[in-house]
BALOBA-1460 file (C-alpha; in Angstrom, 3 decimals):
// residues 96
<rec num="1" residu="x" x="67.102" y="16.644" z="15.178"/>
<rec num="2" residu="x" x="64.119" y="18.505" z="16.629"/>
<rec num="3" residu="x" x="62.091" y="18.292" z="13.417"/>
<rec num="4" residu="x" x="62.904" y="14.619" z="12.902"/>
<rec num="5" residu="x" x="61.751" y="13.873" z="16.474"/>
<rec num="6" residu="x" x="58.484" y="15.730" z="15.846"/>
<rec num="7" residu="x" x="57.920" y="13.862" z="12.571"/>
<rec num="8" residu="x" x="58.573" y="10.508" z="14.278"/>
<rec num="9" residu="x" x="56.281" y="11.374" z="17.194"/>
<rec num="10" residu="x" x="53.497" y="12.430" z="14.807"/>
<rec num="11" residu="x" x="53.413" y="8.870" z="13.502"/>
<rec num="12" residu="x" x="53.978" y="6.853" z="16.658"/>
<rec num="13" residu="x" x="53.599" y="8.731" z="19.950"/>
<rec num="14" residu="x" x="50.954" y="7.740" z="22.492"/>
<rec num="15" residu="x" x="49.945" y="10.966" z="24.218"/>
<rec num="16" residu="x" x="49.807" y="10.873" z="27.999"/>
<rec num="17" residu="x" x="48.324" y="13.527" z="30.231"/>
<rec num="18" residu="x" x="45.530" y="15.951" z="29.511"/>
<rec num="19" residu="x" x="45.752" y="18.378" z="26.631"/>
<rec num="20" residu="x" x="46.190" y="21.240" z="29.101"/>
<rec num="21" residu="x" x="49.257" y="19.522" z="30.594"/>
<rec num="22" residu="x" x="51.137" y="19.877" z="27.308"/>
<rec num="23" residu="x" x="52.894" y="23.212" z="27.855"/>
<rec num="24" residu="x" x="55.522" y="23.044" z="25.100"/>
<rec num="25" residu="x" x="54.822" y="24.249" z="21.579"/>
<rec num="26" residu="x" x="56.486" y="21.129" z="20.140"/>
<rec num="27" residu="x" x="54.015" y="18.942" z="22.053"/>
<rec num="28" residu="x" x="51.042" y="20.757" z="20.544"/>
<rec num="29" residu="x" x="52.608" y="20.729" z="17.070"/>
<rec num="30" residu="x" x="53.055" y="16.973" z="17.418"/>
<rec num="31" residu="x" x="49.466" y="16.413" z="18.553"/>
<rec num="32" residu="x" x="48.136" y="18.598" z="15.729"/>
<rec num="33" residu="x" x="50.278" y="16.724" z="13.209"/>
<rec num="34" residu="x" x="49.099" y="13.361" z="14.539"/>
<rec num="35" residu="x" x="45.528" y="14.542" z="13.937"/>
<rec num="36" residu="x" x="46.426" y="15.783" z="10.420"/>
<rec num="37" residu="x" x="45.708" y="19.371" z="11.445"/>
<rec num="38" residu="x" x="47.645" y="22.461" z="10.461"/>
<rec num="39" residu="x" x="50.674" y="22.770" z="12.718"/>
<rec num="40" residu="x" x="51.355" y="26.477" z="12.587"/>
<rec num="41" residu="x" x="50.145" y="29.166" z="14.966"/>
<rec num="42" residu="x" x="50.422" y="30.065" z="18.605"/>
<rec num="43" residu="x" x="49.946" y="27.617" z="21.447"/>
<rec num="44" residu="x" x="46.458" y="29.045" z="21.981"/>
<rec num="45" residu="x" x="45.597" y="28.540" z="18.302"/>
<rec num="46" residu="x" x="46.988" y="24.998" z="18.289"/>
<rec num="47" residu="x" x="45.105" y="24.089" z="21.464"/>
<rec num="48" residu="x" x="41.892" y="25.525" z="19.994"/>
<rec num="49" residu="x" x="42.366" y="23.634" z="16.738"/>
<rec num="50" residu="x" x="42.952" y="20.359" z="18.604"/>
<rec num="51" residu="x" x="40.000" y="20.930" z="20.940"/>
<rec num="52" residu="x" x="37.728" y="21.786" z="18.008"/>
<rec num="53" residu="x" x="38.839" y="18.635" z="16.195"/>
<rec num="54" residu="x" x="37.940" y="16.418" z="19.155"/>
<rec num="55" residu="x" x="34.615" y="18.246" z="19.592"/>
<rec num="56" residu="x" x="33.735" y="17.479" z="15.977"/>
<rec num="57" residu="x" x="35.173" y="13.948" z="16.096"/>
<rec num="58" residu="x" x="34.488" y="12.637" z="19.609"/>
<rec num="59" residu="x" x="35.221" y="9.036" z="18.587"/>
<rec num="60" residu="x" x="38.855" y="10.042" z="18.075"/>
<rec num="61" residu="x" x="39.281" y="10.894" z="21.747"/>
<rec num="62" residu="x" x="38.908" y="7.199" z="22.550"/>
<rec num="63" residu="x" x="41.629" y="6.044" z="20.161"/>
<rec num="64" residu="x" x="44.552" y="4.589" z="22.184"/>
<rec num="65" residu="x" x="46.998" y="7.285" z="21.062"/>
<rec num="66" residu="x" x="44.740" y="10.126" z="22.200"/>
<rec num="67" residu="x" x="42.646" y="8.735" z="25.057"/>
<rec num="68" residu="x" x="44.749" y="10.496" z="27.701"/>
<rec num="69" residu="x" x="44.350" y="13.949" z="26.163"/>
<rec num="70" residu="x" x="40.660" y="14.333" z="26.953"/>
<rec num="71" residu="x" x="40.143" y="11.658" z="29.580"/>
<rec num="72" residu="x" x="38.145" y="9.393" z="27.263"/>
<rec num="73" residu="x" x="37.958" y="5.628" z="27.318"/>
<rec num="74" residu="x" x="38.741" y="2.971" z="24.735"/>
<rec num="75" residu="x" x="35.321" y="2.273" z="23.266"/>
<rec num="76" residu="x" x="35.247" y="3.630" z="19.708"/>
<rec num="77" residu="x" x="37.298" y="3.690" z="16.567"/>
<rec num="78" residu="x" x="38.506" y="6.992" z="15.162"/>
<rec num="79" residu="x" x="37.572" y="7.308" z="11.507"/>
<rec num="80" residu="x" x="38.321" y="10.946" z="10.690"/>
<rec num="81" residu="x" x="41.577" y="12.821" z="10.265"/>
<rec num="82" residu="x" x="43.989" y="10.546" z="12.081"/>
<rec num="83" residu="x" x="46.333" y="8.685" z="9.805"/>
<rec num="84" residu="x" x="45.609" y="10.956" z="6.870"/>
<rec num="85" residu="x" x="48.674" y="13.147" z="6.690"/>
<rec num="86" residu="x" x="47.656" y="15.119" z="3.600"/>
<rec num="87" residu="x" x="47.117" y="18.354" z="5.555"/>
<rec num="88" residu="x" x="50.387" y="18.524" z="7.459"/>
<rec num="89" residu="x" x="53.472" y="20.061" z="5.940"/>
<rec num="90" residu="x" x="56.926" y="20.381" z="7.418"/>
<rec num="91" residu="x" x="56.948" y="24.025" z="6.277"/>
<rec num="92" residu="x" x="54.249" y="24.752" z="8.849"/>
<rec num="93" residu="x" x="56.584" y="24.092" z="11.745"/>
<rec num="94" residu="x" x="58.134" y="27.038" z="13.516"/>
<rec num="95" residu="x" x="61.903" y="26.513" z="13.722"/>
<rec num="96" residu="x" x="61.953" y="28.228" z="17.127"/>
């Protein structure tokens, strides 16, 4: 049930609140998956990976699904990473 919720959220969830407000590992795994990033690692590693992605792809922070994470606004189209699920694997999820 937990993994199916994460997989559904990866495809559809609109993320509210700043990145730092997401205190649960599942939240960060979901955000990383939605960005087609690796989903394994500690919360610190996941947060760093997500932050680095947005730093390298600032137009993605303004996409409606992610605008709340970094306080951006809806002005650009995200062209990199998002929607390309080739890098995420269910085996990367921690079952705990």
